[in-house]
N, C-alpha and C positions, 0 to 999 in steps of 0.2 A: 358284317359282324353282327352276333346275336344280341340283342338287348337283354337285359335280365328283367325277369318278370316280379315288379313289387306287386303281388296280389294282397299282402299284410302288410299294410304299413304299419300297423301298432308294432307287429314283431320287429320290422327292422329298425324301428323308433328304439325301440328297447334293446337293439343288440348293439346299436352304435350310439344310444346315450344322446344323441342330438340330431336333430333335423332340422334342416334350414330350408325356408321356403321364400322364393324370391319372387314376389310380384313388380310390376314396373312402377319403379319410386318409391316402393315401401319395402322394409326388409324386416322378416319374422322371426324372431331366433328363439331356440327351443333348446333345453339341456346346456345352456351355457354358451353357445358358439360364439366365439369372436367374429366380428366380422369388419375386417378393415376399410378404412375410408377410400371413397374415389377420388380421382386427382379431381384437380380443378378444373381438366380439362372435359373430364366425365360430366362432373357436374353440370358444366356447361351445355355440354350436349344434350343432358338430360332436361335442362332447364328448354333447350329449344323444341323437344318433343314435346312438351307437356302444352297443354292449350294455350295456358298464359305467357308461352316461350313463342310461341308462332304468329309469325307476321304475315300480315295479308297476302304479300308476296311469296310466300313459301309455296314451293312447287312439289308434286309427289315425288320427282326424281332426290329433290333436295332432302325430303323426310325421309325416303329411301337410305340416302347415305348418311345422314343423322343418325338415323336406328342403326344401321351397320356400324358404325363407328362407336354407339353406344354398347353396343352388344359385343364386341370387342374389346371395350374398358371393361366392360362386366366379366368376361371371360379372362384377361389379365389379372383382375383383379382376384376375383372368388375361387377360379376353377382349382381342383388341388394339384394337377399337374402344370409343369411349362408345357408352353406352346411357342410356335413361330409364327410370325405372320404369313408366311409363304403356306404353312398349313391350313391357316384359317382361309385364306383369300383361295386357296386352291380349292377346300370345302365348300366356300360358297361357289363358286363358280361350277361345280360339280350339281351341287343343289340347284341351282337356279337352270340350269337342264332338265334334273331329273324331275323339277316340278311340271314340266311338260305334260308329264303321264306317258310319254313314248318311249320304247323300248329301246327305238333307234336312234335317237337322236341323245348326244352327250357330248361331254367336255374330254378334250384328251390333253394332258400336260405335254410339257416337251417332252418329256420321255416317252411317254406314252404315244405321241403323234409320232416319234421317229419310229418306233417300233412299228406303227402301222405303216408307215413307209415302205419299210423294207420289207416287209411281210406282201405288200400289194406288188413291190419290183420283183418280188420271187427269188431274190437271192438274198443271203445271209452270211455270217461268218459261225459254224458250227461243227456238227458232227454228220451232218447229212444223212438224216433218216426220218420216214415219217412213222409218226407214233399214234395211237389210240389208248383209249382208257374205259374201262367198262365203269358203267355209271353207278353199279350199286358195290361193287369190291374195289373198286379205285385200283384195279391192276393196270399197270400200262403196259402195253405192248408194241415191239416193232413190229409195223405192217411190212415197211419194205425199206431196207438202206439203199441209197441212190446210188445207182452203178458207176464205179471209179471213185466215189464220194470217201471221206476219211473213215467212215463206220463200216462202208464195204470193203474197203481195204484192209481193215484191223479184224476183218472176219465177223461180224456182226451178221446175223442172219432172221429172214422174216421167220414172225413168230419167238421170239425170244423175250423172252419177259423180263424188265427191267429191276431190278432191287435194290441197287446201290450206285450211287452217283458221288465219286471221290470218298468214299469210306462212309457215306451218310445212307442210312435205310431209307427208303422212298416209299415204303408202305404208306398208304392215306394220304402220299403227296398229291395236289392238283397238278394235273398235266400241264399246266401254264408254268408252275414252278418248274417241276421237273426239265422242259425244255429250256427255261432261263439259263439253270444251271449248267445246261450241256452246250449251251452257246456261249461264245468269250471270244479273244482276239486271235486273230491269226497266227497260229504256229504254236500257241501253247496247246497243253496236255490236257484232257479229262480221262479219270479212271472210272471205267464202268463195268458194275457186275450184274450180267443176265442170267436166268433160269433157261436152259436150254432144256425143253421138255424131252426131245428126241434123243439125246444123250444121256438124260435124267443126271444131268449135273449143272453145278455154278461154272459161268466161264467169266473171266476177268479179262476183260480188254483196256488197253491202253491206246487212246485215240488222239490225234495229233487234229484240232480245229483248223479247219481251210475256208476258204468262201464256196461256197457250192450254191448252184442256181437249184431252185427247187422243183422238182419232176411232178409238173400238175396232171402231166398226162402220161400213161401207159398205154401199151397196145400190143396184140398178138394177132396172130393169125388162128383162127378154130377150124370145126371140120367143114366140109363142103365149100370150100374157099371164103369162110365168112369171117370177118375183122371184126375185131372186137377193140375199142377205145374206152378206157376209163377217163375220165376228166375229174379231179379233184376239186378243183376250183378255178375262179376264172381272174388272173391275175395277169398283171403285165406280156408275162412269158406264155403264156396260156396258148393264145389263139398261134403263134408258130409253131409249138409243141405239135398243137393238134393238126396243122398243116403236115409238118415233118410224119406225124406218125402216118395220117392218110394217106401221103404219097406213097411211103414204106410199103404200107398194105396192098396200094393199087398195083404197085412194081411186083408184089408177090401174087400177082392174080384176083384178088380181092373181087368177089362177083354179089357181095352182101353185106352189109355192116352193122354192127349194133353197137351205139354210144350209149354207156353207162356214166349217167349222173347221179345215181343214189347218194345220198350223205352228201351231196355236193350245196353246201350254203349260199353259194352266189358268188359275188365279187364285183369286177369292174362293168360296167355297161358297154364301154368301148371295145372290152375284150370278145364280149358274147356277141356283139354286133360284128365285128371281123370276121368271127366263126361262122355266123350266118350267112355271111356273103359268098362264102363259099357254095353255097347250097342254093341261095334265092337268085331270081333275074335280076338285072340289073334295075334299079327304082321299083323294087318289089318293097312294101311297107313292112319292116321288121318289128317296130314298136311306137304308139307315140305316147305323150303325157298329158296331163292336166292339171295346171297348180291351183291354188286358191282363188285364183283371180279369171279362172276359165281361160288361162293362156295355153293352145295347144302346141306340141312339138313333137314334129312326125321325124323320124330316122328310116331312112329307106336304104336297101342294098345298095352296094357300089356296083359291084359286078360278080356274076355267080361264074365260079372258075371250073365247079366239078359237074361231070356229065351226071344226073339224076341217078339213083342207085336204090336197091331193096335196101329200105334201115327201119331199123325198131329203136326206141330211144328209152332206158330203162331210168324210173324215177321212183322216189318213196318217200315217205313223211316230211323226209329232211332234205327233199331237195326244195331248195328256195330262192326268190328273186331271180338271179340273171340265170339259174337253168331251167325255171319256169318261163324265161323270156325266149329262150333256146327251144323248148319243147313245146309251147304254146305257138309258136311262128311256125315252127315244122308239121304241126298239128293242124295248124288252120289253113296250111297250104297243103297239105295232104300228101307231106312228103316221107312222111317216117310214121310208124305204127307206135304210140305210146304205150307201153308194158310197164305194170309195177303197182303200184297204189296211190291213193291221192297225194298230191302234192302238197307242201307246208301252206300255201297261200298267202306269200309277202309278195302283194302287187303295189309297193311305193318305193318313192326313189329317193335315195338321201345324196347329199353334197358336203364334202368335205370342205371345211372355209377355214383355210391357214390363217392366222394371228400374227400380228407383229413380233410378239415375242418369243414364237418358236411353238407355241400350242396351238390347239384346233379345235373347231365346233363340228360336230355331224349332224345337221338338221334333214328332217324328212321334209322335201319339196314339192311331191307332186304324186300322181298316182298314175301306174302305166295301163294300160291296154293292149291286148294283143293286136294282130293286125285284124282280125274280125271284130274286133270290138268289146272282146271280154274283159270286164275287170275281174282280176281272181284274186282281190285281197280279202284274206279271211275264209275264201272257198278252195283256193289252190285249182290245178290241173287235173282233171277226169282223165284215167288211163282209156284208152280204147279196149285195152285187153289187160284185165284187173287180175293180179296174181301176188299172193302174200308170200314172203319168205317163211320157209318152213320153220315151224319153232324150234326145233334142235339145232337149227343153224345161226338163229340169233344169239346163241350163246357162245358161237365161235369167234376169236377176233379175227381171223382170217379164213374164207370160205374158197375152196378151189372152185375153179369156174365149174368144173365138169360135173360137181355136184352141187350148185347153185343153180333151184328151181327156177328162178324168176328170169336166170341168164339163161337157162334151157328153152325157158318158153319163149325167149326174145327170139334166139336161133329157130325157133318152130314158125314163128311169124314171119320172119324173113325168107324162110324158106318159101312159104305162101305165097309171097311177093316174086321170088324168082322165077315162078312156073311161067 
């Protein structure tokens, strides 16, 4: 929420006729503001916070709790709208984690944590479609309806632009809000309107929600028996989907491979390690971490089940975390040519810690290093072959592989390795 700018205090004071300024322990009133009295409990808490009220045995923790209770009392008495204890406490928990100044550490409410777990498990109840949003126009586009999912069965197509959900215009909506409205209980119906550019018409779809497994991996065979696997994120279901894709391409006679992890912001460490198990020799170091106590933890490959194959990995500035562990390990062992642009540079590890009431906190706990000892935090993975996506392609919601200059360069690099 944007805070309103109070650049001209006199102007605002004149407009509202009164300005109430609160200093701890003293109330200044202007323009005839009527200030209600604190409760006896509030006064008692304030007394404890003043120097006269502090006992020699008062600890910092006690003072913190006393101050928090006093602030709550002030809000209850003076704030112009009603609040609930839950709102205040949840805000305090969020604020405590925000005070760390770490964008990756945060507090999850019960609802937020449940949604996170649902996302990580790779299944949910909804329409079954991958969507994306243009950062500047806010246009929400259907990237891909999952095969045999509810949206696919209802006739949704890649490239459809989302315009309405249950009659509500979604122009300007944040993508998370749109996704929330399309999710729901199994068997319920959501009515969606899309603009289909290919037919130059609006299409109305009635979609029955169902349990869907997220397709985090897609694949196809390209020219010269070169397989292509796109990995959207590293969820619980991803390693199995990746192995299935690899084996399917191998059965089709694959002689080379392009793995595309562009725009993949990461996911589960266990998942990326399971995927690397396919390519590395048993006991090869995958990654190691160091925490603030200099405690080192090493993760080794369990068993390589894939014969080395000419391979290129595509990355860009939005490839982060687990994507960098994947590309960094393959680069260190010389098992793949890394193609694209510098990756994001998130070389730190978070742990999600569930709390007894169903909420949770996520904390950054350590820094990770590639097998060769590279700490890429703030730096990223440098591609072996640097190729920018052509400007006109950046404007398209979906880029056909045959037109994607980065994919085509990756194919060229794989062909070199096949000779």
